C-alpha positions as protocol buffer text, in pm:
chain_id: "A"
residue {
  index: 1
  type: UNK
  ca { x: 16973 y: 7165 z: -6206 }
}
residue {
  index: 2
  type: UNK
  ca { x: 17042 y: 7502 z: -6099 }
}
residue {
  index: 3
  type: UNK
  ca { x: 16717 y: 7513 z: -5887 }
}
residue {
  index: 4
  type: UNK
  ca { x: 16797 y: 7215 z: -5622 }
}
residue {
  index: 5
  type: UNK
  ca { x: 17162 y: 7388 z: -5620 }
}
residue {
  index: 6
  type: UNK
  ca { x: 16994 y: 7646 z: -5461 }
}
residue {
  index: 7
  type: UNK
  ca { x: 16781 y: 7487 z: -5248 }
}
residue {
  index: 8
  type: UNK
  ca { x: 17068 y: 7287 z: -5116 }
}
residue {
  index: 9
  type: UNK
  ca { x: 17257 y: 7642 z: -5106 }
}
residue {
  index: 10
  type: UNK
  ca { x: 17013 y: 7825 z: -4909 }
}
residue {
  index: 11
  type: UNK
  ca { x: 17007 y: 7538 z: -4584 }
}
residue {
  index: 12
  type: UNK
  ca { x: 17364 y: 7416 z: -4584 }
}
residue {
  index: 13
  type: UNK
  ca { x: 17702 y: 7596 z: -4654 }
}
residue {
  index: 14
  type: UNK
  ca { x: 17885 y: 7416 z: -4933 }
}
residue {
  index: 15
  type: UNK
  ca { x: 18150 y: 7468 z: -5116 }
}
residue {
  index: 16
  type: UNK
  ca { x: 18113 y: 7500 z: -5529 }
}
residue {
  index: 17
  type: UNK
  ca { x: 18267 y: 7141 z: -5557 }
}
residue {
  index: 18
  type: UNK
  ca { x: 18104 y: 7014 z: -5257 }
}
residue {
  index: 19
  type: UNK
  ca { x: 17795 y: 7149 z: -5435 }
}
residue {
  index: 20
  type: UNK
  ca { x: 17826 y: 6996 z: -5778 }
}
residue {
  index: 21
  type: UNK
  ca { x: 17907 y: 6667 z: -5606 }
}
residue {
  index: 22
  type: UNK
  ca { x: 17674 y: 6645 z: -5407 }
}
residue {
  index: 23
  type: UNK
  ca { x: 17439 y: 6719 z: -5684 }
}
residue {
  index: 24
  type: UNK
  ca { x: 17585 y: 6501 z: -5975 }
}
residue {
  index: 25
  type: UNK
  ca { x: 17466 y: 6195 z: -5748 }
}
residue {
  index: 26
  type: UNK
  ca { x: 17086 y: 6285 z: -5817 }
}
residue {
  index: 27
  type: UNK
  ca { x: 16923 y: 6144 z: -6131 }
}
residue {
  index: 28
  type: UNK
  ca { x: 16691 y: 6306 z: -6394 }
}
residue {
  index: 29
  type: UNK
  ca { x: 16339 y: 6150 z: -6358 }
}
residue {
  index: 30
  type: UNK
  ca { x: 16047 y: 6242 z: -6543 }
}
residue {
  index: 31
  type: UNK
  ca { x: 15716 y: 6097 z: -6474 }
}
residue {
  index: 32
  type: UNK
  ca { x: 15366 y: 6129 z: -6646 }
}
residue {
  index: 33
  type: UNK
  ca { x: 15102 y: 6229 z: -6499 }
}
residue {
  index: 34
  type: UNK
  ca { x: 14890 y: 5918 z: -6311 }
}
residue {
  index: 35
  type: UNK
  ca { x: 15223 y: 5756 z: -6324 }
}
residue {
  index: 36
  type: UNK
  ca { x: 15337 y: 5611 z: -6001 }
}
residue {
  index: 37
  type: UNK
  ca { x: 15676 y: 5659 z: -5860 }
}
residue {
  index: 38
  type: UNK
  ca { x: 15576 y: 5410 z: -5568 }
}
residue {
  index: 39
  type: UNK
  ca { x: 15343 y: 5137 z: -5564 }
}
residue {
  index: 40
  type: UNK
  ca { x: 15267 y: 4962 z: -5188 }
}
residue {
  index: 41
  type: UNK
  ca { x: 15468 y: 4666 z: -5137 }
}
residue {
  index: 42
  type: UNK
  ca { x: 15757 y: 4800 z: -5357 }
}
residue {
  index: 43
  type: UNK
  ca { x: 16047 y: 4909 z: -5188 }
}
residue {
  index: 44
  type: UNK
  ca { x: 16135 y: 5238 z: -5184 }
}
residue {
  index: 45
  type: UNK
  ca { x: 16458 y: 5246 z: -5401 }
}
residue {
  index: 46
  type: UNK
  ca { x: 16477 y: 5671 z: -5454 }
}
residue {
  index: 47
  type: UNK
  ca { x: 16346 y: 5960 z: -5239 }
}
residue {
  index: 48
  type: UNK
  ca { x: 16335 y: 6232 z: -5459 }
}
residue {
  index: 49
  type: UNK
  ca { x: 16314 y: 6648 z: -5465 }
}
residue {
  index: 50
  type: UNK
  ca { x: 16016 y: 6794 z: -5691 }
}
residue {
  index: 51
  type: UNK
  ca { x: 16128 y: 7009 z: -5947 }
}
residue {
  index: 52
  type: UNK
  ca { x: 15790 y: 7016 z: -6059 }
}
residue {
  index: 53
  type: UNK
  ca { x: 15474 y: 6889 z: -6104 }
}
residue {
  index: 54
  type: UNK
  ca { x: 15223 y: 6761 z: -5829 }
}
residue {
  index: 55
  type: UNK
  ca { x: 15209 y: 6413 z: -5623 }
}
residue {
  index: 56
  type: UNK
  ca { x: 15017 y: 6255 z: -5420 }
}
residue {
  index: 57
  type: UNK
  ca { x: 15097 y: 5979 z: -5150 }
}
residue {
  index: 58
  type: UNK
  ca { x: 14814 y: 5765 z: -5022 }
}
residue {
  index: 59
  type: UNK
  ca { x: 14682 y: 5469 z: -4825 }
}
residue {
  index: 60
  type: UNK
  ca { x: 14426 y: 5251 z: -4967 }
}
residue {
  index: 61
  type: UNK
  ca { x: 14208 y: 5011 z: -4720 }
}
residue {
  index: 62
  type: UNK
  ca { x: 14130 y: 4693 z: -4724 }
}
residue {
  index: 63
  type: UNK
  ca { x: 13813 y: 4817 z: -4857 }
}
residue {
  index: 64
  type: UNK
  ca { x: 13945 y: 4999 z: -5150 }
}
residue {
  index: 65
  type: UNK
  ca { x: 13861 y: 5325 z: -4970 }
}
residue {
  index: 66
  type: UNK
  ca { x: 14198 y: 5604 z: -5073 }
}
residue {
  index: 67
  type: UNK
  ca { x: 14345 y: 5819 z: -4780 }
}
residue {
  index: 68
  type: UNK
  ca { x: 14546 y: 6089 z: -4952 }
}
residue {
  index: 69
  type: UNK
  ca { x: 14829 y: 6154 z: -4662 }
}
residue {
  index: 70
  type: UNK
  ca { x: 14997 y: 6455 z: -4813 }
}
residue {
  index: 71
  type: UNK
  ca { x: 15047 y: 6644 z: -5120 }
}
residue {
  index: 72
  type: UNK
  ca { x: 15386 y: 6694 z: -5309 }
}
residue {
  index: 73
  type: UNK
  ca { x: 15487 y: 7018 z: -5523 }
}
residue {
  index: 74
  type: UNK
  ca { x: 15806 y: 7195 z: -5614 }
}
residue {
  index: 75
  type: UNK
  ca { x: 16102 y: 7197 z: -5402 }
}
residue {
  index: 76
  type: UNK
  ca { x: 15950 y: 6904 z: -5206 }
}
residue {
  index: 77
  type: UNK
  ca { x: 16016 y: 6558 z: -5110 }
}
residue {
  index: 78
  type: UNK
  ca { x: 15887 y: 6247 z: -5220 }
}
residue {
  index: 79
  type: UNK
  ca { x: 15936 y: 5872 z: -5115 }
}
residue {
  index: 80
  type: UNK
  ca { x: 15867 y: 5654 z: -4824 }
}
residue {
  index: 81
  type: UNK
  ca { x: 16042 y: 5724 z: -4519 }
}
residue {
  index: 82
  type: UNK
  ca { x: 16069 y: 5403 z: -4359 }
}
residue {
  index: 83
  type: UNK
  ca { x: 16083 y: 5182 z: -4681 }
}
residue {
  index: 84
  type: UNK
  ca { x: 16382 y: 5384 z: -4804 }
}
residue {
  index: 85
  type: UNK
  ca { x: 16558 y: 5408 z: -4508 }
}
residue {
  index: 86
  type: UNK
  ca { x: 16505 y: 5008 z: -4385 }
}
residue {
  index: 87
  type: UNK
  ca { x: 16442 y: 4865 z: -4749 }
}
residue {
  index: 88
  type: UNK
  ca { x: 16125 y: 4707 z: -4688 }
}
residue {
  index: 89
  type: UNK
  ca { x: 15811 y: 4704 z: -4872 }
}
residue {
  index: 90
  type: UNK
  ca { x: 15618 y: 5046 z: -4866 }
}
residue {
  index: 91
  type: UNK
  ca { x: 15275 y: 5099 z: -4712 }
}
residue {
  index: 92
  type: UNK
  ca { x: 15161 y: 5421 z: -4914 }
}
residue {
  index: 93
  type: UNK
  ca { x: 15139 y: 5461 z: -5332 }
}
residue {
  index: 94
  type: UNK
  ca { x: 15337 y: 5787 z: -5434 }
}
residue {
  index: 95
  type: UNK
  ca { x: 15166 y: 5896 z: -5762 }
}
residue {
  index: 96
  type: UNK
  ca { x: 15212 y: 6224 z: -6012 }
}
residue {
  index: 97
  type: UNK
  ca { x: 14907 y: 6416 z: -6065 }
}
residue {
  index: 98
  type: UNK
  ca { x: 15044 y: 6667 z: -6296 }
}
residue {
  index: 99
  type: UNK
  ca { x: 15329 y: 6563 z: -6557 }
}
residue {
  index: 100
  type: UNK
  ca { x: 15648 y: 6608 z: -6319 }
}
residue {
  index: 101
  type: UNK
  ca { x: 16041 y: 6583 z: -6316 }
}
residue {
  index: 102
  type: UNK
  ca { x: 16204 y: 6468 z: -5980 }
}
residue {
  index: 103
  type: UNK
  ca { x: 16572 y: 6421 z: -5900 }
}
residue {
  index: 104
  type: UNK
  ca { x: 16604 y: 6069 z: -5765 }
}
residue {
  index: 105
  type: UNK
  ca { x: 16874 y: 5968 z: -5540 }
}
residue {
  index: 106
  type: UNK
  ca { x: 16907 y: 5612 z: -5414 }
}
residue {
  index: 107
  type: UNK
  ca { x: 16971 y: 5495 z: -5021 }
}
residue {
  index: 108
  type: UNK
  ca { x: 17294 y: 5347 z: -5169 }
}
residue {
  index: 109
  type: UNK
  ca { x: 17397 y: 5686 z: -5298 }
}
residue {
  index: 110
  type: UNK
  ca { x: 17268 y: 5893 z: -5003 }
}
residue {
  index: 111
  type: UNK
  ca { x: 17460 y: 5641 z: -4777 }
}
residue {
  index: 112
  type: UNK
  ca { x: 17781 y: 5754 z: -4978 }
}
residue {
  index: 113
  type: UNK
  ca { x: 17715 y: 6133 z: -4964 }
}
residue {
  index: 114
  type: UNK
  ca { x: 17705 y: 6084 z: -4531 }
}
residue {
  index: 115
  type: UNK
  ca { x: 18062 y: 5976 z: -4571 }
}
residue {
  index: 116
  type: UNK
  ca { x: 18144 y: 6148 z: -4849 }
}
residue {
  index: 117
  type: UNK
  ca { x: 18047 y: 6542 z: -4735 }
}
residue {
  index: 118
  type: UNK
  ca { x: 17921 y: 6507 z: -4361 }
}
residue {
  index: 119
  type: UNK
  ca { x: 17761 y: 6825 z: -4399 }
}
residue {
  index: 120
  type: UNK
  ca { x: 17501 y: 6656 z: -4652 }
}
residue {
  index: 121
  type: UNK
  ca { x: 17362 y: 6505 z: -4256 }
}
residue {
  index: 122
  type: UNK
  ca { x: 17287 y: 6851 z: -4163 }
}
residue {
  index: 123
  type: UNK
  ca { x: 17067 y: 6871 z: -4496 }
}
residue {
  index: 124
  type: UNK
  ca { x: 16901 y: 6525 z: -4482 }
}
residue {
  index: 125
  type: UNK
  ca { x: 16875 y: 6664 z: -4064 }
}
residue {
  index: 126
  type: UNK
  ca { x: 16660 y: 6982 z: -4201 }
}
residue {
  index: 127
  type: UNK
  ca { x: 16450 y: 6818 z: -4411 }
}
residue {
  index: 128
  type: UNK
  ca { x: 16336 y: 6496 z: -4146 }
}
residue {
  index: 129
  type: UNK
  ca { x: 16227 y: 6830 z: -3896 }
}
residue {
  index: 130
  type: UNK
  ca { x: 16011 y: 7011 z: -4151 }
}
residue {
  index: 131
  type: UNK
  ca { x: 15890 y: 6621 z: -4235 }
}
residue {
  index: 132
  type: UNK
  ca { x: 15832 y: 6599 z: -3853 }
}
residue {
  index: 133
  type: UNK
  ca { x: 15634 y: 6906 z: -3816 }
}
residue {
  index: 134
  type: UNK
  ca { x: 15418 y: 6855 z: -4095 }
}
residue {
  index: 135
  type: UNK
  ca { x: 15355 y: 6471 z: -4015 }
}
residue {
  index: 136
  type: UNK
  ca { x: 15262 y: 6634 z: -3671 }
}
residue {
  index: 137
  type: UNK
  ca { x: 15029 y: 6893 z: -3743 }
}
residue {
  index: 138
  type: UNK
  ca { x: 14838 y: 6666 z: -4025 }
}
residue {
  index: 139
  type: UNK
  ca { x: 14783 y: 6435 z: -3689 }
}
residue {
  index: 140
  type: UNK
  ca { x: 14689 y: 6702 z: -3512 }
}
residue {
  index: 141
  type: UNK
  ca { x: 14484 y: 6826 z: -3675 }
}
residue {
  index: 142
  type: UNK
  ca { x: 14322 y: 6529 z: -3798 }
}
residue {
  index: 143
  type: UNK
  ca { x: 14207 y: 6425 z: -3439 }
}
residue {
  index: 144
  type: UNK
  ca { x: 14148 y: 6736 z: -3319 }
}
residue {
  index: 145
  type: UNK
  ca { x: 14006 y: 7011 z: -3568 }
}
residue {
  index: 146
  type: UNK
  ca { x: 13659 y: 7000 z: -3703 }
}
residue {
  index: 147
  type: UNK
  ca { x: 13625 y: 6918 z: -4087 }
}
residue {
  index: 148
  type: UNK
  ca { x: 13580 y: 7294 z: -4145 }
}
residue {
  index: 149
  type: UNK
  ca { x: 13894 y: 7401 z: -3924 }
}
residue {
  index: 150
  type: UNK
  ca { x: 14086 y: 7158 z: -4176 }
}
residue {
  index: 151
  type: UNK
  ca { x: 13964 y: 7261 z: -4506 }
}
residue {
  index: 152
  type: UNK
  ca { x: 14051 y: 7601 z: -4350 }
}
residue {
  index: 153
  type: UNK
  ca { x: 14395 y: 7503 z: -4247 }
}
residue {
  index: 154
  type: UNK
  ca { x: 14463 y: 7346 z: -4604 }
}
residue {
  index: 155
  type: UNK
  ca { x: 14379 y: 7678 z: -4796 }
}
residue {
  index: 156
  type: UNK
  ca { x: 14639 y: 7909 z: -4558 }
}
residue {
  index: 157
  type: UNK
  ca { x: 14878 y: 7638 z: -4515 }
}
residue {
  index: 158
  type: UNK
  ca { x: 14891 y: 7459 z: -4891 }
}
residue {
  index: 159
  type: UNK
  ca { x: 14778 y: 7815 z: -5105 }
}
residue {
  index: 160
  type: UNK
  ca { x: 15017 y: 7695 z: -5403 }
}
residue {
  index: 161
  type: UNK
  ca { x: 14857 y: 7280 z: -5375 }
}
residue {
  index: 162
  type: UNK
  ca { x: 14466 y: 7371 z: -5326 }
}
residue {
  index: 163
  type: UNK
  ca { x: 14434 y: 7532 z: -5666 }
}
residue {
  index: 164
  type: UNK
  ca { x: 14587 y: 7237 z: -5827 }
}
residue {
  index: 165
  type: UNK
  ca { x: 14376 y: 6929 z: -5711 }
}
residue {
  index: 166
  type: UNK
  ca { x: 14058 y: 6789 z: -5756 }
}
residue {
  index: 167
  type: UNK
  ca { x: 13807 y: 6812 z: -5491 }
}
residue {
  index: 168
  type: UNK
  ca { x: 13796 y: 6462 z: -5484 }
}
residue {
  index: 169
  type: UNK
  ca { x: 14123 y: 6483 z: -5352 }
}
residue {
  index: 170
  type: UNK
  ca { x: 14096 y: 6727 z: -5150 }
}
residue {
  index: 171
  type: UNK
  ca { x: 13814 y: 6548 z: -4959 }
}
residue {
  index: 172
  type: UNK
  ca { x: 14022 y: 6234 z: -4943 }
}
residue {
  index: 173
  type: UNK
  ca { x: 14296 y: 6468 z: -4804 }
}
residue {
  index: 174
  type: UNK
  ca { x: 14079 y: 6611 z: -4552 }
}
residue {
  index: 175
  type: UNK
  ca { x: 13904 y: 6252 z: -4414 }
}
residue {
  index: 176
  type: UNK
  ca { x: 13562 y: 6353 z: -4579 }
}
residue {
  index: 177
  type: UNK
  ca { x: 13271 y: 6264 z: -4872 }
}
residue {
  index: 178
  type: UNK
  ca { x: 13318 y: 6496 z: -5159 }
}
residue {
  index: 179
  type: UNK
  ca { x: 12967 y: 6570 z: -5103 }
}
residue {
  index: 180
  type: UNK
  ca { x: 13045 y: 6715 z: -4730 }
}
residue {
  index: 181
  type: UNK
  ca { x: 13303 y: 6898 z: -4884 }
}
residue {
  index: 182
  type: UNK
  ca { x: 13075 y: 7059 z: -5161 }
}
residue {
  index: 183
  type: UNK
  ca { x: 12828 y: 7167 z: -4849 }
}
residue {
  index: 184
  type: UNK
  ca { x: 13104 y: 7289 z: -4642 }
}
residue {
  index: 185
  type: UNK
  ca { x: 13221 y: 7469 z: -4906 }
}
residue {
  index: 186
  type: UNK
  ca { x: 12879 y: 7611 z: -5000 }
}
residue {
  index: 187
  type: UNK
  ca { x: 12812 y: 7658 z: -4599 }
}
residue {
  index: 188
  type: UNK
  ca { x: 13186 y: 7911 z: -4602 }
}
residue {
  index: 189
  type: UNK
  ca { x: 13088 y: 8120 z: -4927 }
}
residue {
  index: 190
  type: UNK
  ca { x: 12734 y: 8207 z: -4816 }
}
residue {
  index: 191
  type: UNK
  ca { x: 12688 y: 8580 z: -4704 }
}
residue {
  index: 192
  type: UNK
  ca { x: 12620 y: 8620 z: -4327 }
}
residue {
  index: 193
  type: UNK
  ca { x: 12286 y: 8679 z: -4304 }
}
residue {
  index: 194
  type: UNK
  ca { x: 12279 y: 8834 z: -3959 }
}
residue {
  index: 195
  type: UNK
  ca { x: 12504 y: 9103 z: -4077 }
}
């Protein structure tokens, strides 16, 4: 909980008493590698702060193709925002790629935190803004960047994630095949013959 307390204190100004009450609403959950935090079709009853580990959020098309939407590591959050807020079936799956530990918060407890600690809304706003910025960048890069630009952007933006995921997972995130990603990596690593 100390890691989460530091996370909160870096973002909002709270008394020790408020902080302890906020943190007390969260519950530790251990999730094994390959275990699902959420499956498409289920209602997302919890949002979660990642203490340790790695997750992928993904959508599976009708023809069975997996499209990774995002990854989440330490100090990030996982959950399906629409499903959590509206208590409707989720469209995405969230699965642990490593043994992980999260702190979960239910919708009821989150709503109660808003009532009991109005400053908590500021933390939620900050987190929502971060998520919106990441989502906006993801959309723009998906429609406006070449595959090579998406690959190089991913490495630059997420240096702590890149070494922890497989080529298959990276290819899914980038929207390319594994074979294309392998060729792209070779092309980037190939020494420039004109120099």
